[in-house]
C-alpha positions as CSV (number, residue, x, y, z in Angstrom):
1,M,-61.6,-24.5,-70.1
2,R,-62.7,-20.9,-70.5
3,K,-59.5,-19.7,-68.8
4,I,-57.4,-21.6,-71.3
5,S,-59.1,-20.1,-74.3
6,L,-58.7,-16.6,-72.8
7,V,-55.0,-17.2,-72.2
8,F,-54.7,-18.5,-75.8
9,V,-56.4,-15.5,-77.2
10,A,-54.2,-13.2,-75.2
11,A,-51.1,-14.8,-76.4
12,M,-52.2,-14.6,-80.0
13,L,-52.9,-10.9,-79.6
14,L,-49.5,-10.3,-78.1
15,S,-47.7,-12.2,-80.8
16,I,-49.6,-10.4,-83.6
17,G,-48.9,-7.1,-81.9
18,N,-45.2,-7.8,-81.7
19,T,-45.2,-8.8,-85.4
20,F,-46.7,-5.5,-86.5
21,A,-44.5,-3.5,-84.1
22,N,-41.3,-4.7,-85.9
23,D,-41.3,-2.7,-89.1
24,G,-38.0,-4.0,-90.3
25,E,-36.6,-0.5,-90.7
26,N,-34.0,-0.9,-88.0
27,E,-31.2,-1.4,-90.6
28,N,-27.7,-0.9,-89.3
29,P,-26.4,2.5,-90.7
30,S,-22.9,1.4,-91.0
31,K,-23.9,-1.6,-93.1
32,S,-25.8,0.5,-95.6
33,L,-22.9,2.8,-95.6
34,A,-20.5,-0.1,-96.4
35,V,-22.8,-1.1,-99.3
36,Q,-22.7,2.5,-100.6
37,I,-18.9,2.8,-100.3
38,S,-18.6,-0.5,-102.2
39,E,-20.7,0.9,-105.0
40,L,-18.6,4.1,-105.1
41,L,-15.4,1.9,-105.4
42,S,-16.8,-0.6,-107.8
43,D,-15.7,1.3,-110.9
44,N,-12.0,1.1,-110.8
45,S,-9.1,1.1,-113.5
46,L,-6.4,-0.3,-111.2
47,T,-3.9,-2.7,-112.7
48,S,-3.6,-6.3,-111.7
49,T,-0.7,-5.5,-109.3
50,H,-3.1,-3.4,-107.2
51,V,-6.0,-5.9,-107.1
52,D,-6.5,-7.9,-103.9
53,M,-5.0,-5.2,-101.8
54,T,-6.5,-4.0,-98.5
55,A,-6.7,-0.5,-97.3
56,F,-8.0,0.7,-93.9
57,V,-9.9,3.9,-94.4
58,R,-10.7,6.2,-91.4
59,F,-13.4,8.8,-92.3
60,T,-16.2,10.9,-90.8
61,L,-19.4,12.3,-92.2
62,N,-20.1,16.0,-92.3
63,E,-23.4,18.0,-92.1
64,E,-24.2,17.4,-95.8
65,R,-23.7,13.6,-95.3
66,E,-20.5,13.7,-97.3
67,I,-17.6,11.3,-96.6
68,V,-14.5,13.2,-95.3
69,I,-11.4,10.9,-95.5
70,L,-9.1,11.2,-92.5
71,T,-6.5,8.6,-93.3
72,V,-5.9,5.7,-95.7
73,N,-3.4,3.1,-94.7
74,A,-2.8,0.8,-97.7
75,G,0.9,0.4,-97.9
76,N,0.6,1.4,-101.5
77,E,0.5,5.0,-102.6
78,V,-1.6,4.2,-105.8
79,M,-4.2,2.5,-103.6
80,E,-4.3,5.4,-101.1
81,I,-4.8,8.0,-103.9
82,F,-7.5,5.8,-105.6
83,V,-9.5,5.5,-102.4
84,K,-9.2,9.2,-101.5
85,E,-10.3,10.3,-105.0
86,K,-13.2,8.0,-105.2
87,L,-14.6,8.6,-101.6
88,N,-13.7,12.1,-100.5
89,Y,-16.6,14.4,-100.3
90,Q,-19.1,11.8,-101.9
91,K,-22.6,12.1,-100.6
92,V,-24.1,9.0,-99.0
93,N,-27.7,8.3,-97.9
94,V,-27.5,7.6,-94.2
95,Q,-30.5,8.2,-91.9
96,D,-29.1,7.9,-88.4
97,Y,-25.6,9.3,-88.1
98,K,-23.6,11.7,-85.8
99,V,-21.6,14.5,-87.4
100,G,-18.0,14.0,-86.5
101,R,-18.3,10.3,-85.6
102,T,-15.1,8.5,-86.8
103,Y,-15.6,5.3,-88.8
104,T,-12.9,2.8,-89.7
105,M,-13.5,0.4,-92.6
106,P,-11.3,-2.1,-94.4
107,V,-11.5,-1.8,-98.1
108,R,-10.5,-4.5,-100.5
109,I,-10.2,-4.1,-104.2
110,A,-11.1,-7.4,-105.9
111,G,-10.2,-8.3,-109.4
């Protein structure tokens, strides 16, 4: 009986230790980056013909944590110019990133 209670106490201590060890700060940096990009693109004045279009944006982050647009593939020049103007050299708040790492993200303007 005593061994069972010792095992039970040890199991509780392990589970409590694991709970406090997980601080919840392990957020995916590209997800928070996607949210920030969404906020940067949210204020748009595109016409209804450009709404619901998708562009594939390839970019990198520099030392100052600014987005540097490499390419925008949208099939529409207005959409490409809009994305470049809104995102190029905008600062983002990203903790863990590698300078020069290339990101590719689909961007869809919804109406």
